[in-house]
C-alpha positions in Angstrom: 14.9 -26.4 14.8 17.1 -25.5 11.9 15.8 -24.1 8.5 16.9 -27.3 6.7 14.8 -29.5 9.0 11.8 -28.5 6.9 11.5 -29.1 3.2 11.7 -25.7 1.3 8.3 -26.5 -0.4 6.6 -26.6 3.0 7.9 -23.2 4.0 7.0 -21.7 0.6 3.4 -23.1 0.7 3.0 -21.9 4.3 4.2 -18.4 3.3 1.9 -18.1 0.4 -1.1 -19.1 2.4 -0.1 -16.9 5.3 0.4 -13.9 3.0 -2.9 -14.4 1.1 -4.9 -14.7 4.4 -3.4 -11.4 5.6 -4.1 -10.0 2.2 -7.8 -10.6 2.8 -7.5 -8.6 6.0 -5.6 -5.9 4.3 -8.5 -5.5 1.8 -10.7 -4.7 4.8 -8.2 -2.0 5.9 -8.1 -0.6 2.4 -11.8 -0.3 2.3 -12.5 0.8 5.8 -9.7 3.1 7.1 -10.3 5.8 4.5 -14.0 5.8 5.5 -13.0 6.0 9.2 -14.5 2.6 10.0 -13.3 -0.1 12.4 -11.6 -3.2 10.8 -13.2 -5.4 13.3 -16.8 -4.4 13.6 -19.5 -4.7 12.1 -19.1 -8.1 10.6 -18.8 -8.9 6.9 -21.8 -8.2 4.7 -22.6 -7.6 1.1 -22.4 -3.8 0.2 -25.2 -4.1 -2.2 -27.9 -6.1 -0.4 -26.6 -6.1 3.1 -26.7 -9.9 3.5 -24.1 -11.4 6.0 -21.1 -13.1 4.4 -20.3 -16.4 6.0 -16.7 -17.2 6.9 -16.4 -20.0 4.3 -17.0 -17.5 1.6 -14.0 -15.4 2.8 -11.4 -18.0 1.7 -8.7 -15.9 0.0 -8.4 -16.2 -3.8 -10.6 -19.3 -4.1 -13.7 -17.5 -3.0 -13.3 -14.8 -5.6 -12.4 -17.3 -8.4 -15.3 -19.6 -7.6 -17.8 -16.8 -7.5 -16.4 -15.4 -10.8 -16.0 -12.0 -9.2 -19.6 -11.5 -8.0 -21.3 -11.6 -4.7 -23.0 -15.0 -4.0 -26.0 -13.4 -2.3 -27.2 -11.0 -5.0 -24.7 -11.3 -7.9 -23.3 -7.8 -7.5 -19.9 -7.2 -9.3 -16.9 -7.2 -7.0 -13.8 -5.1 -7.5 -10.8 -7.2 -8.7 -8.7 -5.4 -6.2 -9.6 -8.2 -3.6 -8.1 -10.8 -5.8 -5.0 -8.7 -6.7 -4.2 -7.8 -3.1 -4.5 -11.4 -1.9 -2.3 -12.8 -4.6 0.2 -9.9 -4.2 0.5 -10.5 -0.5 0.9 -14.2 -1.0 3.7 -13.6 -3.4 5.4 -11.0 -1.2 5.3 -13.5 1.8 6.9 -16.1 -0.4 9.6 -13.6 -1.5 10.3 -12.8 2.1 10.8 -16.4 3.0 13.2 -16.7 0.1 15.1 -13.6 1.1 15.3 -14.1 4.9 14.7 -17.7 5.7 15.8 -20.0 2.9 19.1 -18.1 2.4 20.5 -19.6 5.6 19.7 -23.4 5.7 22.0 -24.1 8.7 20.5 -21.2 10.8 17.9 -21.5 13.5 14.4 -21.4 12.0 12.6 -19.4 14.7 14.6 -16.1 14.6 14.5 -16.1 10.8 10.7 -16.7 10.7 10.3 -13.8 13.1 12.4 -11.5 11.1 10.4 -12.4 7.9 7.1 -11.9 9.8 8.2 -8.4 10.9 9.2 -7.6 7.4 5.8 -8.9 6.2 4.2 -6.3 8.5 6.3 -3.7 6.7 5.4 -4.8 3.1 1.7 -5.3 4.2 1.6 -1.7 5.4 3.1 -0.6 2.0 0.3 -2.6 0.2 -2.4 -0.8 2.2 -0.8 2.6 1.7 -0.5 2.0 -1.9 -4.1 1.0 -2.7 -5.6 3.6 -0.4 -3.4 6.3 -2.0 -4.4 5.1 -5.5 -8.2 5.3 -4.7 -8.4 8.1 -2.1 -5.2 10.2 -2.6 -4.5 9.6 1.1 -2.4 7.4 3.4 -4.0 6.3 6.6 -2.1 7.2 9.8 -3.3 3.7 11.0 -0.6 2.3 8.6 2.4 4.6 9.1 2.4 5.7 12.7 2.0 2.2 14.4 4.2 0.8 11.6 7.0 3.1 12.3 6.8 2.4 16.1 6.9 -1.4 15.3 9.9 -0.9 13.1 11.9 1.0 15.7 10.8 -1.3 18.5 11.9 -4.5 16.8 15.3 -3.3 15.4 17.2 -5.9 17.4 15.0 -8.7 16.2 15.7 -7.8 12.6 19.6 -7.8 13.0 19.5 -4.0 12.1 21.3 -1.0 13.6 19.2 1.1 15.9 21.0 4.3 15.0 20.6 3.7 11.3 16.9 3.0 11.6 16.3 6.0 13.9 18.1 8.3 11.5 16.2 6.9 8.6 12.9 7.5 10.3 13.8 11.1 11.1 15.3 11.9 7.7 12.4 10.4 5.9 9.8 12.5 7.8 11.7 15.8 7.9 12.9 15.8 4.3 9.4 15.6 2.9 7.7 17.6 5.6 10.2 20.5 5.7 11.1 20.7 2.0 8.1 19.4 0.1 5.2 20.3 2.4 6.0 23.4 4.5 8.7 25.2 2.4 7.1 24.4 -1.0 3.7 25.7 0.3 5.2 29.0 1.5 7.0 29.5 -1.9 4.1 28.4 -4.3 0.9 28.6 -2.2 0.3 24.8 -2.7 1.9 21.7 -1.4 4.3 19.6 -3.5 3.6 16.5 -1.5 1.2 15.5 1.3 1.9 14.9 4.9 0.8 11.2 4.3 4.0 10.9 2.2 6.1 12.2 5.0 4.6 9.7 7.4 5.0 6.9 4.9 8.8 7.7 4.7 8.9 7.7 8.5 7.5 4.2 8.3 10.0 3.3 5.5 13.0 4.6 7.4 12.1 2.7 10.6 12.5 -0.5 8.6 15.2 0.3 6.0 17.3 3.0 7.5 18.4 6.2 6.0 19.9 4.4 2.9 16.5 2.9 2.1 14.8 6.3 2.6 17.2 8.1 0.2 16.8 5.3 -2.3 13.0 5.5 -1.9 12.9 9.2 -2.5 15.3 9.1 -5.5 13.9 5.9 -7.2 10.2 6.8 -6.4 10.7 10.2 -7.9 12.2 8.9 -11.1 9.5 6.2 -11.5 6.8 8.7 -10.8 8.2 11.1 -13.4 8.2 8.4 -16.0 4.6 7.5 -15.2 3.6 11.1 -15.1 5.2 11.8 -18.4 3.5 8.8 -20.0 0.1 9.8 -18.6 0.5 13.4 -19.7 1.6 12.3 -23.2 -1.4 10.0 -23.7 -4.1 12.2 -22.2 -6.9 13.7 -24.3 -6.4 17.5 -24.6 -9.1 19.4 -22.8 -11.5 21.6 -24.8 -11.5 25.4 -23.9 -14.7 25.2 -21.9 -13.3 22.3 -20.0 -10.2 24.3 -19.1 -12.6 27.0 -17.6 -14.3 24.5 -15.4 -11.2 22.5 -14.4 -9.9 22.2 -10.9 -6.7 23.7 -9.6 -3.4 21.8 -9.4 -3.5 18.4 -7.9 -1.8 17.9 -4.6 0.5 14.8 -4.7 -0.1 12.8 -1.6 -3.1 14.7 -0.3 -4.2 13.5 3.1 -8.0 14.0 2.8 -10.1 11.7 0.5 -12.2 13.4 -2.2 -15.8 13.7 -1.0 -17.1 12.8 -4.5 -15.7 9.3 -3.9 -17.0 8.7 -0.4 -19.8 6.1 -0.6 -21.2 4.7 2.6 -22.2 1.1 2.2 -21.8 0.1 5.8 -19.1 -2.1 7.2 -17.8 -5.5 6.6 -15.9 -7.7 8.7 -14.1 -10.2 10.8 -10.3 -10.2 11.0 -10.1 -12.3 7.8 -12.4 -10.4 5.5 -15.1 -10.5 3.0 -14.8 -10.5 -0.8 -18.3 -8.9 -1.0 -17.2 -5.6 0.4 -15.9 -3.8 -2.7 -16.8 -0.2 -3.7 -20.3 -0.6 -5.3 -20.3 -0.4 -9.1 -23.1 0.6 -11.4 -24.8 -2.8 -11.1 -24.3 -3.2 -7.3 -27.3 -1.4 -5.9 -28.2 2.2 -5.1 -25.6 4.5 -3.6 -26.1 6.1 -0.2 -26.1 9.5 -1.9 -25.7 10.8 -5.4 -22.4 12.5 -5.8 -21.2 14.8 -8.6 -18.6 13.6 -11.1 -15.1 15.0 -10.5 -14.1 17.9 -12.6 -11.6 17.6 -15.4 -7.9 18.5 -14.6 -6.2 21.3 -16.5 -3.9 20.2 -19.3 -0.3 19.6 -18.1 -1.5 19.2 -14.6 -2.0 15.7 -13.2 -3.3 14.4 -9.8 -0.8 11.7 -9.2 -0.4 9.9 -5.8 3.2 9.6 -4.9 2.8 7.0 -2.2 2.7 4.0 -4.5 6.0 5.0 -6.1 7.7 5.4 -2.6 6.2 2.1 -1.6 7.5 0.4 -4.8 11.0 1.8 -4.3 11.0 0.7 -0.7 10.2 -2.8 -1.8 13.0 -2.7 -4.4 15.4 -1.6 -1.7 14.3 -4.3 0.7 14.8 -7.1 -1.9 17.6 -5.8 -4.1 19.3 -3.1 -2.1 22.7 -4.8 -1.8 22.7 -5.4 -5.5 21.8 -1.8 -6.2 24.7 -0.5 -4.0 27.1 -2.9 -5.7 26.0 -1.9 -9.1 26.3 1.8 -8.3 29.7 1.4 -6.7 30.8 -0.5 -9.8 30.9 2.8 -11.7 33.7 4.0 -9.6 36.0 1.0 -9.8 39.3 1.9 -11.3 
């Protein structure tokens, strides 16, 4: 079967539904992996009242919208992250079909769909890494290590060069691990980046090669600097007593979740997961244990996870890498 044997609208709808379904599962991973929980067992349940969540309430996007962002069993407020991740994954799957399938209407459909599916595993891993890093300041090994193995094992199915991908994975890991983790720690006594960032670049390199890794480091750093500058410029200055009580410098890309944010509400889920499994809010029932509020950061120091910026830059390279290279080389045209 050729690509043009199916109407483009069919492929686009299938891609969005496929992506949003997996987005629902990625929400499970985002919730459970930082808490060292299985993504398969126990089954879905409400984090507030413990009621089981039936499968028909797990329909991506629609279930959240129809329930108006609240658990149907007890009315507990749900995190909007569920809706955001499901929509985002649907859009990313649609973009992959546009990028890898619909660009070759006279090509065979199956190989192009397989290639798009493999790259969806890559972007799905980036989504999970991004949201866990934003919430927990850590990137799960369950994302990066199997993801890197998948990328290297499927090079031939993605019409990529084995040597380029292998070098990319090695460069991505070693540049961060040697320069920004080990060496920086010996020089300053603290880490400039976390080991989770090194493993994330191992994952990125296995799918984008050394060019994608270098772009991710450069573009991710620039984007991170811009966000950090804006954050620092808009922060409320700390009072002197707050400076005395403030923590030490934040570790970008830390690999351990802060204990103050660890709330055990039990596990959700089946492979396509529940919307009623968000982190409990003030109106979603008692917490398992009262935890202290995190201390204020010193002025001019900011805890900023670097993983989301690396992930964003990797996506930019995946979808626009050729145009970026052409734009850059255009500066050297005589």
